[in-house]
C-alpha positions, 0 to 999 in steps of 0.5 A: 170659474171663480172672481177674485171675491169667490163669485162665479163668473159666467161662462160668457164672460170669459175673454178669449185670447182670439179677441184680446189679440184683435183688440191689440191689432186694432189700437196698433192700426189706429196708433199707426194711422194717427202717426201718419195722418194728423201730421199731414192734416195738422200741416193741412191745417196751418197752411189754411190758417195762414191763407186765411191770415193773408185774406184778414189782411187783403180784406182789411185793405178793400174796406168791404169794397168788392173785387175780382180774385185770381188763384195762381199755384206756382210752387210744388204743392199739389192740386188738393192742398192748393184747392184747399188754401184757395177755399181758405183765402177765398172763404175768408175774404167772405166772411169779413165782407168782401164779395168775390165778383165774376164779373170785371170789377175795379179791384183785382186781387191775384194771390200766388203761392210760391216758395223760397228754398225752405217755406211756402209764400203767399203773395197777394197783388191787389191791383185798383187804380189807386194805391195798388198794394202787395201782401205777403204772408209765409204759409209754412215750411216746404215739404220734403219732395219739393226740395228735390229740384234744389240740386245745384247743376250749375257753378258760378265763376267770378273774373276781378277786373279792377277797383277804384274810389268813384262809384262804377255803373257800367262797364263797355269793353273794346279792343277784343275785350282788352279796354275798358270804359267804366261809367261813373254819375258825372265821369267815364275812366278808362282801362287798358289790360297790361300784363294781366292787369287793368290799368288806369288810363283817363278819365272824361267828365261829363257836364251833368245838368242834373245832380246825381241821384244817391243810387244812380243807374246809367248805361254807356252805349257805343255806336258807329259815330256816337257815344251816349249816356243814359242816367235816369234822369239826363242823357249825355251825347258826344258824336265824331264830329263834336267838340265834346259832351252835351248833356240834357234833361230827360223827360221821363225816367230811363236807363232801362238795364242793358240785355233788356230791349224795349218791346217786353218792357213797354206797357208793363204794369210795374210800378217803381222798378230797381232792375230787370233781367230778360231770356227766353223760355220755350220759346218766348220772351220773359223778363223778371223785374225787381221793385221798391216793395221787395218783390220780383215779379215774372212778365210773360206776355201780357202786362200784367205779372203772372208770379211774385218772388220774395226773398229776392235782392234788388240786382238782376241778370239773365245770363245764357250759358247753355246749361240746365234746362230753361233753354240755357237761361239763368238769371243772377239775383243778389241776396236781401241784404242792405248796403252794410253787409256783404251780399251774395249772388245766386243762379236761378232758373225759371220752371214754368212760373217757379223759380229754382235755385241752380247754384251755390250762393257766392259772396262777395266783400261788400254790398252789391250795387250794380249787377247787369250784362255788360256792353261791347263797343264792337258789333259782335254781340253772339256773346253779349249775354254769356257773362255779367258785370257785377260791382260791389262797395268793398266794405273793407276798403271803401272803393268800388270792385268790379267783377264779370260772373260767369255759369259752367255746367256742374254735370 
């Protein structure tokens, strides 16, 4: 055999067809492996990088002090991925001079990996006596398999009630649902259902001793022989034998939402709260509370939250519909909009320690200012948690619109 220059080529240098094919197959195999695994490796690196970014923010807040660290996975991430995130987070803390202690310290850092419908989120709760803090970091886009549970199996329904110019804080129904009392910051308006419409029939003024807060909350309660109103900083009472309403300043913040009993609330470490929803799951009472820092926290039997959810609005309500796999309970949540925009409500189920959307988001013509279980004047409260009261401030009319919300099963 001659080369192009006429130089003889030894026979052992002659390339064989079999070896050429083998090299081609090897190249194709390597290329396939790179296509399959490089995106996964890049995704893992991105998750770890985001975890390290969160750790740097936590370390800056700790100023080199020792802390105990607890990692919680409330997302669809697998065990291996979560382990890498945990290792990256704790390694970054150590590199930043934070000593991670195995014994109890004055500071505890609880890191929860949770998820929204589109992305993974890291939430770090720095628990200490002075200046507790919550930090949040987006970790990355949600993986495909994690969205399978987002198939909607419930449908939201709304029933318009009435509108009025003054704010509505609470509504209590009486007379088999044909009479309604709407609590405002300083008065109680009465309505009666006539011919399919609600007609305003009167108003009572409350002799309040304190000026209503800008975002006042209040609840109207009817007992056998008394009627009471609980505002955040004041209580009003009228008895069957009394001559009128009497109001007194409250000793501490009160007016918990209807449908949330006192025992699950007592002792919980919550800080400044906005709204709450109580429900049953696995035979246990659970509580979700929204706070002024923009997070919703899930509480179980202990006094500390077990996970935090981001992207929720400030208003919540627990509804028992008998739908879904969460014991028939859903949590209605508002969107994360401010009071200058139209808001939405969506039904969520808490599965384990994950929040999964189970209905389409329903839009309202204004900002939602009230969402909780409605009250009844009768003693029959079998269906007390079957509906939720919602009040929005209509952006077009400026009036406050009241609705009842319910949930039906889609399949």
